[in-house]
N, C-alpha and C positions, 0 to 999 in steps of 0.2 A: 475507430482503429488508430489514434492518431497516437505522436507520441511513442512511438514503435520503439525507438532509440532507447527511450528511459528506461525500459523494462527489457532490453537483451541481455543476454550473457555480457558480450562488449559491452555495453554500456554499463552494466552493474560494476564488471570490474576497473572500469576507467574510474568509475565512481570512489569504490573503494582504495585506490591507488593514490588518489590525491591528498595533497594537507592543504588545509584553508579553513579559515573563522569563520567563513560564512556557512550557518546554517541553513538546510531548507536544500530539497531538491529539486522542487517545480515540477509543474504538468501532473500527470498520471501519476509518477512516482511519488510524487509529495502527498497526493488526494491519498494512495494507499495506505502507505507510510501512517496517516493521520487517525484511517479508520482502522488499521490495525494496532494500535496504539490505543483505541477506546475498546478493540475486542480483548487486548491482553491486558489491559490494567485497570478497566472499571471494577471489578469485584475488588481487589487490592485496596484500591483508593478509596473506595466506600467502607472497607474495615478501617483502614486509616483513619479516615475521617473520623468515624464510631468512636475509634480510639484515643483520638486526640479530643474529641467533646467530651469522654468520660475523664481525660484528663484536666480538661478545663472547669467541668463541673466537679471535679475533686479537688481542685484548689479554692473550692468556697469553703472548704474547713477552714482555711487557714483565715479566708475574710472573718470565720465567726471567731477562731481565738485570737487574732492578732487586730483586726481592725473592728470590733465591736460596734464603735460609734459609728460607722460608714457602713452598717451589716445591710440594713435597708436598700441604698442605694445601689451598693454592689451587687447585691443577689439579684436585684430588679436588672440591670443589665445582663450580669452574667446566666441566670436560670429563664429568665423573663422572656430578652431578646436574644442573644447569642448562643444560647446554647440549644433552643429550638430551631434555630436557622441552620445551624450544625445539622442537626440531625435530617432535616429537608434536604438540602445540599447532597448529603451522602446518599441519600436515597435515590436522588433524581440522576447522582452522577455514577450511582450501579446499575440503570435502569436503561438508560439513553444509549443510542445508537450514533447521534450527530455529536460527532466531533467538537461544533464551535460551543454546543451545550456542555460537554463535558469538561472541557476545558475552561469554559465560565463558571461552572459549578465550582472546581477549584479554586480559581481565582476567587471567586464569592468567600469559599470557606476561607482563607487567606488574611482578606480585606474585613471579614466581620470575625475575625479574633482579634487582629490586629487592631482596630478600629474600637472595639469592646476593654482593649489595653489602657487606651488613649481616655476612654471615657472614665477609667478605674483615677488615672491620674488628674482628670479633672475634680473626680469626687473627692479626691484624700487631698489634693494640691501637693502633690508630692512629685517625683521625681523617677518612676518605677519602670525602668530601661528593660530588665530584665524579661520581664512576660514579652515583651514586644521582639526582643531577640530571637527567644523560642518560637514564636509565631512564626516569624520571618524564615527561619530553618526550618520546620516543618512542612511548610508551603516550598521550599526550592531544593529539597535532599529527601524526604519522604512523599511528597506528593508527585505523581509523575505530570508538573506541568510543563511546558515546555518554555525554552527560556524567555521569549516576548513576552508571555503571560508574567513568570515570574520578574521580568524586570520592572514590568510596570503593578505588580503587588507592591514591590521594596520602595518603589518610587514614592508612590501614593502612602504608605504607610508612613515613611518615613516625615515628608511633608506635611501630614495632616499630625503625626504624634508632635513634633517639635514647632508647630503653631499652636500648638494647644496648651504644653506643659507648662508650669510656671518659669519664667527666666531663672537662671542659673545664679546667685547672689555672688558677688566679688569675692575673691578669695577662696571659693569653697572648689579645692582641689578633686575630692574623690566625685562626685558630680561631673563634673569637666571629663575625667576619666571614663565616667559611665557613659557619655556620651560617645566619645571616640570611642570604645569598646563597640558600643551600638551601629555603628557606621563601619567599623574594621567588620564585626560579624554578620552584616547585612552585604558588605563586599564578600567574604568567603561565601557565605552562602551563594550568592550570583556564580560566584567563579565555578563550585562544586554544580549549580544546576547547569551549566553550560556545558560542562566536561560530561553530565548525565547524560543530558540530552543527544551530544554526539555521540557518546556510546551505546546510546539506545537507536539511533540511527544506525551506524555501523553495523550493529548486532543485527538488523532488519534486513539491510545491505546482504551481510553473507548468508541470513536467513532466506533472503530470497533469488541469491545466487546460488542456494543449494538445491532448491525447490526447481527452477528454472532446468538448472543441468540435469534434475531427474527426469523432466517431461519433456525438454527439446531436445533435438536431436544436435550434438555438439557440432557436427559438419555445416549443417544447413539453417539451423537454428527455427526450425519449425517441430510442430509436435510431435514426438517419438509415437510410433506405432499402438502402444499401449495406451498413451496418453488421447490419442484419437479416437481406440476404441472406448475409455471412459468416459470422456466427455458425446460421444456419440450414442452411448447407451443411457449414458444421466438424462438427456435433453432427448431421447426417442419420446419419451411418454409426454412431455410438456409437447412436441410436435405434432403427435399423435390425438391430443385434447385439442388445439388448437384447429386440428383437420386445415393445413394452409398447406400449399403445395412446397418441397423443396427436389433440390438437384444433390446427385451424389457422384461424384468421378472418381475415377482411377486413371493414373496419369504413368504410363511406361516409356522410360526413354529407348526410343530405337538401338538397336545394336552397342548396346553402352559398352560391351566387353572389347568389342572391336579398337573403339576409340581409345580405352585405357592400353590395350596394347599398342597401338599405333604411336600416340602422345604420353603416356605414362599416367602411372594414378595422379598425378598432383592435376594432370588437365582433366581427369575425369572428376576428381573434387571440385574444381572450380567449374565445373560443369554445372556439376549438379546443387551448387551454391545460387550459381546464374539461375538456373530453372524455380530454385525456391525463392528468389526474388521476384522473379515472374509470377508465380503463382500467389504470391501476397499482395502483388498488385491488384491482384483481382477480387482481395477479400476487403469490401472497403465496408459491409454493414455488423452490426452488431450479430452475431450468432454463427456469422461465416467463419471458418475455421479451414486448415490445411495442417499435414502431418506428411510425414516422410514413411511410408510404410513396408517398405524394404529397401536394398540396396540401391535401386532407381526407380524405385514404383513412389508415388507421391497421391495422396487422397485429397480432394477438395468437396468441402460439404457449403452450400448456399441455399439457405432457407429462402422462402417468400420470391420466387422466381419460377415463371411459365416454362414451358418446355422450349417455345422458342429461343425465350431468353437463355435458359441453359446451354441449348445446343450454339448459338452467337458467341457466348463466352467461353465454350471449350474450343469452338473455332479459331477465336482472337489468342485463345493460349495457346493453340497447336501452330497458327502464325509466327507467335513471337519466340515460341521457342527455334524453329525452324530458320528465323533470322537471328538469332543468334549468333556471334563471331565469336570463337572460342579459344582465339590464337593460332599458332602455325604448326602444324605438323612437322616432324625431320625433313621429310619431303618438300618444305617451302607451302603445299595448301592452307588455305583457310580453314579450321576445322569447324564443323557443325554437325548438329544433331537433330535429329527429329523424334515426335513422340506420337505414341500411339493412346486414343484416350479413349476410353469409355465411360459411358455417362445414364445413370439411373433417372431417370424425372417419374417423381410420385407426386399425384395428386391428393391422395390421400395417405398419409405417413400410417396411420391407423392398420392400413390392409395387410401391411408383411412388419414382420420384423425388423431390428437394426441388423442383426445380424444375417437374413437374408437380403437386404438390402445390400450390403457389403458384398456379397456374394455375386449380385447378379450386376453389379457395376463392372466388379472384377472380371466376371462373362463378358461382357461388352466391351472390356478393352483387350479381352482376347481375340475378340471376333475381328476388331478394328486391327491387330496382327496378324490374324489369318485372311484377313480383305488384301493386305499387302501394305501394311504400315503408315505412318505419316496420315494419319488420318481420324476423324471421329466416328463412333456409333452410339447413338439416341436411342434409348429402349424408352417408352413411355407407358408407367400403368398407374 
């Protein structure tokens, strides 16, 4: 439950508004982005790698037509080493779910192709730079490599390539121009890769913001009723299979309408935001989940707690809400509210459906209202 700010609506909006050179989000948001990159791009990347491998293989025809004297060495490198390696990398990149393996495959593809071009230069004792340019542009522009990987690939390929090719004879201006063109194309490729990496990140932020806005209440930034129901329904079978206890709470603000009437709707909105903050402080384990179920009603799911723990947490929530200072009313007194909390504790979630569990926790909350408000009613099942 760490790094909440990074995946909040406000946090995403703040990041979208930034203008800076540095790539990377940090924390949980960065991890989520990298995982989404793998999911969205592994199949297109596999297709791109295999198309690139087909083009690389097709150039073997020119080896046959133009460089027959070096054909054995060229085809050994092209078809015996580089091409099988590209096909394997494409297969792995299309199947892996690990972002580091995915990016490593893309990096390996570019290095294999570029080092193959360098090997051709050694075999033919020539200055064949155009093939290296194509490989670098393929890696920087076509493949979804993150910028650090693209930068590493370009540096390695340029250092290796120009340390292996024969020196340029004096007065050979065309060869010098090809060398300059190679460095320039590499720089352009890196600029394009940086921009693409940045655009992919901003698209991810926009998509994540829209996703959160559709599932989070805009005022309190906790789950909407629909999102809470969907998650509860989705996880209920898992809860039932594990056979481990859980607590489901309904929290309702007492006399909320009176607060709005006395202090205005802005004070009421501030009250709901403060209560949501209180509830979020009690979601510390994986699986804990809070939602806004109605106007002033909240729900809280706490898996793997005992009945005594659930009751104690509900009491602490009630006390913390009662202790909130919400500003001053027009008459000058400090604004405060209380809450009535219904708790359903289940020893075995398989005993009832999630809909029935919600209904019974709601009914426990109404009993707390009937019994005088500002109290907790715990039902054990």
